[in-house]
N, C-alpha and C positions, 0 to 999 in steps of 0.2 A: 768348181762348185763344192761346198762343204757337205758333210753328211747331213741328211735330213731324216727326221723321224716323226711318226704320228701314231696315235692310238687307233686300234681297230675295235675288236670285240672284247668283252670282259667275261672271264670265267669266275664265278663266285666260289669262294672257298667253302669247304664242307663244315668246318668247325664253327662253333657258336661265337658270337661277338663277346668280347671281354668288357667288363664293367669299367667305366672311366676311373673308378677308385681302386682299380687293381693293376698290378704290374708283375709279370712273371708268376701270375697266380697268387700273389700275396696282396693283402689289403694295405694300401698306402697310408691310410690314416692311423694305423696301429704302430707305425715305426718312424724313426728318423732315417731318411734315405740319402745316401751319399753316392754320387756317380763320379767315377774317375777312370783313368786309363793306365794300364800297366806300363811302367817305365822299364828302360833297359837295365838288366841285371837286378831286377826286383823280383823277389820270391813271395809266395803266399804267406810265409811266416812273417816277412817284413811288413806286409800290408795289415795282417790281422793283429799283430802285436800292438798296433795303435788303437785297437778296439777291444783290448782286454782279453785276447785269446792267446794262451801260452803255447809254447813249442810242443809240449806233450800232446795237447789237443790237436794241433796241426798234424803231428805225426800219425795219430789215430785216424784223423780225417783222410790223410793221404792214403792210408792202407785201405780204407773203405772205398776210396775213389778209383782204385786201380782198375777195376773191371767196368767202370762207367766212363770216366774221363780223368786221366792221371793229372795230378797237379803239376807234373813235370812239363806238361804240354801247354801251360799258360804262356802265351806269347806277348812280347812287348808290343805296344801299339794297339792292342785290343781293349775294349771297354769292360769295366766291371762295376757292379752295384753292391753296396753294403747296406743291409737293412739292420739298423741298430735299435736298441731299446730307447725309449723316450726319457728314461730317468737320467740322472746326472752321470751315471757310469758310461753311458753310450756304448754298451757292450754289443758286439756284433751277434746277430741271431741268424742271419743268412748272408752268404756271399754268392753272388751270381756272376758267372763269367760268360762272355759272348764270343765264341770262336769265329762267328760270322753274323751277319745281320739277322738271320732267321733263327738259328739254333742258340740255345743257352743251356748252361749247366748250373744247377742249384746245389750249393753245399750248405746243408742244414746244420747249423752250429749249436743247436739246442742239445740238451742232455744226451739224447740217444744217438746223435750224429747220423746223418743220412746224405746220400748223394744221388741225384737223379737228373735226367735230361728233359728239356721241354722245347717247344717250338712256338714262335710268335705267329699270330694270325697273319696270313699272307693273302693278298689279292693278286691274281695273275691276269695281266692284260696282254693280248696279242698285238704286237706293234710291228710297223715296218721301218726299215732304215735303209738309206741309200747314200752313196757318196762316190766321189771321184778322187783317186789317189793323186796327191800333190808331191808327197815325199815318202811317207810310209803309211801302212794301214793303221797302226797305232795312233799316229798323229791325226789322221783323218777322223777317227772315232773320237778322240779326246777333244778335238777342236769344237765339236758339236756338243760335247758333254755326255756322249754315249759311254756305256760301260766298255772300257778297254779290253775286258775279258772276252768280248765278242771277237776280237782279233785272233785269240787263241782258239776259240771254237771254230771259226772259219778255217784257220790253218789246219785244224784236226780233220774237219770234214773233207777238205780238198787236198789232204796230205799226199794222196796217191796220184793226183792229176796236175796240181799246180806247184811250181817251184816258187814258194813265197819269198825266197831270198833274191829272186829276180823280178819281182813285181815292178812295174814301170809307171812313171807319171802318165796319167791318162787312162790307166786301168780303172774299172769301176765295178761296183757291186750293188745288189739289191737283196735284202733279206727280210724274212718274215720270222719273228722270234717272240718268245715269251718274256715279258718284263715283270718282275716281282715287286710288289709294293707293300709297305707296312704303314698303316695309318695315312695313306695317301702319298707317302714319300717313296720314290724309287730306291730300292736297296741293292738289287743285283739282277743281271740278265740271266734268264733261264735258258732252255734249249732253243736251238734254231730249228724251225719247222721246214723251211725251204729257203733256197738261195740261188742267185745267179751271180757269177763272177766272170767279168770280161778281162782276159789277160792276153796281151799281145794280139788283140783283135779277134780272139776266139772266145766264145761264150761257153762256160761250164755251168751245169745245173745240178742241184741237189734237192732231193725231197725225202723227208724222213717218213718211213713206212714200217709198221709192225704188222706182219701178216696175221698173227694170232697171239693169244696170251702165253703160249708155250715157247715162243721164240723172242729173242731180243730184237728190237727195231734197229734199223740201220738206214743209211742214206743211199739212194739210187739216182741215176740220171733220168731224164725224161723218157728214155726208152725202156726203163726198168732194169738197167744194168747196174750192178753194185759198184759203188765208188771205191770199195776196198780192192786192193791188188796185192800181189805177192810181195812187192817191195815199196817202201816209202820213197818219196822223191829225194830226201836228204837225211843225214844222221843227226841234224840239229833242228829244233823247232823254229828258232829265229836266229839269223846271222846274215852274212853276205858271202857270195862266192868271190874269193880273192884270186883264184887261179883255176882255170878249167883244164880238163883233159886235153892234152895236145902232144903231138909227136915232136914238137920243137919249141922249147922255152929256155930263156936265159935264166939259169939258176942263180938266185940272189946270194947264196952262200958260196957255192963253188965257182961262181963267176965264169961260167961257160954254158954253151948251148947244148941242151940234151932233151930227151923226151920226158914229158911229165905225165905219167900214166895214172893220174889220180885227179880228183877234184878237191880243191882246198876251200874250206869254209872258215872264215875268220869269225871269231867270237871271243868274249872275255875269258880269261883263265878261270877254270872252275865250272864253266857252262856244261850241263849234262850232255853226254853223247849217247844217242840211242841206236839200238840195232834196227836196221831197215827192214829186217824180215826174221821170221823164226829160224833158229839154227842151233848149232853146237859149237862151243869154243874149241878151236883146234890149236890156237897159239895165244898166249897172254904173257908177254915178257918185255924186256928192254934190250935194244941194240943201239949201236953207236949212231947210225943214221936215222933209224925209225923212231928212236926214243922209246917211250912206253907205248905199246900198241897191242891191239886185240885183233885176232883173225877168226872169222866165223865161216863154217861150212853149212850151207843151207839145204843142199840136196846134191845129186850127182852132176848138176849143171852149174850152179852158182856158188861163189865164195866171195866174201867181202872182208876188207881190212881197214882199220881205223888207227891212224898214226899220230905221234907227237902228244900223247895224253899227259896231263900232269899227274893223273892217278888212274890206275886200272881198278875196275869194280867187279870183275868176274875171273873165274879160274878155268883152266883147261878141263874139258869134259862136261862142263856145265851146259844145260839146255837153256836156251834164251828165247824169249817171246818178242815178237815185233813191238817196237816202242820201248823195250826195257832198257834202263840205263846200264851201260857197260863200262863207262869211264867218264873222264872229265877233260875238257879242253885244256891244253897246255902248250909248251914250246920246247919239249924235250927232244933230243936228237938234233938232226940238221934242220933247224927252223929259225927264222928271223923274228917271229912273233907268235902269239897265241892263235892257234887254228887247229883244225883236224883235217888231215889228208885222207880222203875217202877213196879206197881202191876197190875195183869191182872186176871179178873174173867170170867169164862165161866159157864153159868147156875148156878150162885151163888157159884161156887167153884174156889178157886185160882189155876191157872195152870201156866206153864212155856210158855210165849208167843213165845219164840224162837223155841219151838217144835210144835207149832200149825200150821196147814195147812189151809190157807185162800183161798177162791175162787177168781179167776181173774175177771176183768171187762169184758165188751163185746168184743169178738174177732173180727177179720176181717170177714166181711160178705161174703157169697158165691159169690155175684155179684162183689165184689172187690178183690177176691182172686187172680185172674190172674194178675192184676196190682200189687198187693202186692208181688207176687212171682217174678215178674220182678225186683222189687226193691231189693229183697233178693239176687237174682242171680247176679245182677250187683255189689252189695256190697261185696258179698262173693268172687268174682273174685279178688277184690283188697285185702280184708282181708286175704285170704288164701295165697296170694303172699308175705305176711310179715312173715319172719322167726323169731322165738323166740328161743333163746338159753339160757338154764339155767345151770349155772356152778354148780359144786358140792357144793361149798360154799353157793350159793344162795338156793339150794335145802334143806339145813340143817336147 
């Protein structure tokens, strides 16, 4: 069964509606408007030279833009709009760049030169989405036309509890999330409010809850336990396990049987490798067998190591946060292809991290439990109303 989505309730935006004759806060009938997309290796000076803006003006504009949105951050593939004078010179008066569907940057090219940011009017609708995995989470979402970014959001929410590199055919999910619209057209997925993910026959739940305005909201399970744990499940956001922790494996390079005291995650060269927990860098170097590697000490109990990097991004003594990029996937050292070998020590002994049980972060407090239960009850009424049907083919 493919992913299914449907709208639920609507939250009206607080900003006032924009006139049909306005765009980016500018009157359309006063200008000649040109809409284009930034091409590869195209710079702002290249674009504006076609509209009678010289390099000296572009340099002054770039200086003005430094603290707002640097012209160096204009990315290929993103749209821009030029508001030109209506006379025969077609001189650019405004250049508007859109880094994403919601935000935009106005480069005012008139005599004074000015740079400022704006946001388009957004309507937010709460929607449901469900699906059964056939091959990958990405493909399940894309097949239905849903925002593939939801795959990353789900992986982030369940990063401490589900190994997304091992999701199987027949796993399924239900989510309640915010979808953003501009002029009735969907532009991007917002935050996930609640979710159920069934993996290997076990159901995992997530509910977003913010106890009060002084604390950041986070995700909890149905019992009010935080989904955050001391260690992430894996050092890569998306890849596949190519070799698990085992006491006996035939080494593909050395051509002999030996223990493999790590977990290999295959991924393209250059894929960011992240720290699975907060810690301090105790080793960052190259050796013949390990290649480029980084080793982190997390506390008196746990230590982790990340091997075969193409490039290291941290130095010895540096304090690292969970999820921080510490290097990039490669095949240096004794490796047959691009991957990261993730090694895990507990009390000085190498163990399988996928079998370790880690404590959760702080749960919902007693004083906030009633409010949290209301959030859970409200979400469950919607989630339980979503039917999931798994065909015999998907279950295999």
